[in-house]
Phi, psi and omega in degrees: 000127179296144183297333180297336181271007177261145169243152179246129178254123175264121185260151183227154175284333178209165184296325182299316178296322179295315179292324178296317179292321178301316179295317178300314180295324178296318178297325180275001181059041176254129184286134174200145179243141171286131183215153173291143178287126177302137183301330182293341180241359184294321177061228185269002181290138177274339181278124181264011181260142174217169172251133181259123183233136178284157184303321183289347182253351189295324181296315179295322179294317179298318178299316179298316180297318180293315181299323183259005180052048180291143179270129176205164183267312185195163172237125184237129176270134178220152174300147180301127181252001181281125181245100185298336181267006180298137178065022173253128187247003181241000000 
């Protein structure tokens, strides 16, 4: 599977850690979207929030997280689930 078709979900133990990392990444001008955590990877976490990062940005995001000692639970790679033609009937 080509790496471009992967998305990375950054998982958190709580919503506060997720929002703190989102703010940090925004300050560093690194793209990330707040997204619901897919049920298949949520596991025992009570927080259903994750940050969605594209494959081409994950290395810079990891460096930023390491440099700033950001708190997170895990980073999980999954095939892209976004379907741009979803709900279009014409």
